[in-house]
Every structure is written in C-alpha cells, then in structure tokens.
C-alpha positions in Angstrom: 78.0 65.7 85.6 77.1 65.7 89.2 73.6 64.9 90.4 72.1 65.0 93.9 69.5 62.4 94.8 67.4 63.9 97.6 65.5 61.4 99.6 62.0 62.6 100.7 59.4 60.8 102.6 56.0 61.4 104.1 54.9 60.9 107.7 53.0 57.8 106.5 56.1 56.4 104.8 58.1 56.9 108.0 55.4 55.1 110.0 55.4 52.2 107.6 59.2 52.0 107.8 58.9 51.7 111.6 57.3 48.2 110.9 60.4 47.0 109.0 63.4 45.5 110.9 66.0 48.4 110.9 68.8 46.0 110.1 66.9 45.1 106.9 66.8 48.8 106.0 70.5 49.2 106.8 71.4 46.1 104.6 69.3 47.3 101.7 70.8 50.8 101.8 74.3 49.5 102.3 74.0 47.2 99.3 72.7 50.2 97.2 75.6 52.4 98.4 78.1 49.6 97.7 76.8 49.1 94.2 77.4 52.8 93.5 80.8 52.7 95.1 81.8 49.7 92.9 80.5 51.5 89.8 82.6 54.5 90.7 79.6 57.0 90.6 79.2 57.8 94.3 80.9 61.0 95.5 79.2 61.3 98.8 76.0 60.9 100.7 74.5 61.1 104.2 71.4 60.3 106.1 69.8 62.8 108.4 68.6 62.4 112.0 65.0 62.8 113.1 63.5 66.2 112.5 63.0 66.7 116.3 66.8 67.3 116.4 66.7 70.0 113.7 65.5 73.5 113.3 64.3 75.8 110.5 65.5 79.4 109.9 62.8 81.3 108.2 63.4 84.5 106.3 59.9 85.9 106.0 60.5 88.8 108.3 63.2 91.4 108.7 64.9 89.3 111.4 65.3 85.6 110.6 63.2 83.3 112.9 64.6 80.0 114.3 62.1 77.3 115.0 63.0 74.0 116.6 61.8 70.8 115.0 59.5 69.1 114.5 58.2 71.7 112.2 54.4 71.4 112.6 52.6 69.9 109.7 54.9 68.0 107.3 54.1 66.8 103.9 57.5 65.6 103.0 60.7 65.4 105.0 64.2 65.6 103.5 65.9 62.4 105.0 69.2 62.1 103.2 71.1 62.6 100.0 73.7 61.1 97.6 76.0 63.0 95.2 76.7 61.0 92.0 79.2 61.7 89.2 77.6 60.3 86.1 77.7 60.9 82.3 74.0 61.8 81.7 70.7 62.7 83.3 69.4 59.3 82.2 72.2 57.5 84.1 71.3 59.5 87.2 67.7 58.4 86.8 68.7 54.8 86.4 70.6 54.9 89.7 67.7 56.7 91.4 65.3 53.9 90.3 67.5 51.3 92.0 67.3 52.9 95.4 65.5 50.6 97.9 62.8 53.0 99.0 59.2 52.1 99.8 55.8 53.7 99.0 55.4 57.3 100.2 59.1 58.0 99.5 60.6 59.7 96.5 63.9 60.9 95.3 64.2 64.3 93.9 67.1 64.3 91.4 68.8 67.6 90.6 72.0 68.4 88.6 74.6 70.1 90.7 75.6 73.4 89.1 79.1 73.8 87.7 81.3 76.5 86.2 79.5 76.3 82.9 76.3 77.6 84.5 78.1 80.8 85.4 80.0 81.6 82.2 78.3 85.0 81.9 79.7 85.9 85.3 83.2 84.7 84.9 84.6 88.1 85.9 82.7 88.0 89.2 85.0 88.0 92.3 83.2 85.2 94.0 82.9 83.0 90.9 86.7 83.4 90.5 87.2 82.5 94.2 85.0 79.4 94.0 87.7 77.2 92.4 90.2 78.0 95.1 87.6 77.3 97.8 86.8 73.9 96.2 90.5 73.1 96.3 90.8 74.2 99.9 87.8 72.1 101.0 89.2 69.1 99.1 92.5 69.5 101.0 90.7 69.8 104.4 88.6 66.7 103.6 91.8 64.8 102.7 93.2 65.6 106.1 90.2 64.4 108.0 
C-alpha cells in the first residue's frame, strides 16, 4: 500500500524553525530520508518553497480566481510530502512518528488510492486509461 505523509506547520512552528541552524534541519531530514531509502519504503518526496512563491486557484465562483501567496491568514501550511510503499497503515504510522519535526508541525497520513478503490467503475474509460498513463509517466521519469 502507498501512503502519503503530508507535512503541515503553523506560522508559529515556522518562526520557531527560523531559530534552528538550517544545516541542522537539513541533516535531520536527510537522515530520516536516508533511513526510509535504506528500508526500501520511500517512493518519492519533495519539500515546497515559501508560500509567497505560490498561488491559490479558488473555485467558489463561476470563473476560477487566482490569488498570489501568501494567502492571508494561515492556520497550517502544506510544506512537503513523502510517498511510502509499506505493508500496513500501522507501518506508515511508525515511519511518520520517526520524522524529525518540532512542535506546531504535524504529518497528515493518507493512503493513496489504487485500482481496488475503483472496482465498481472498471468499465469507465478513464479508469481503463489510468494504467497506461502510469506506465507512460514511469517511462518519462526513467528518461529524466
């Protein structure tokens, strides 16, 4: 099963992290990533840039509205993610608990849907195309 670990932090957590030597943060995250690589569970993951570089597309009106970051009041920001391939939900939780994050930060852990979640729609054109798209993407990533 695949699980996504979604790193979220508050403005307060980000401010507290500013007081920590950035190389210390890099080393702690690097060691965590390396442990997942060595265990063979890490499929991918990325950190995200500051929200001032991003934008939000809001679909509350007929025409989508694009708003540049920062996004006004924030309670939690999505700062990065990992995709793990593990045997159980409990194993995903164990890896999540090892992440070197501080107070005010949390990981949301969600299972990545797979073919079994769409068995009732197996005859749907796009469900059928999905497997081919995954193969095509894997080939493109192999060429990069």
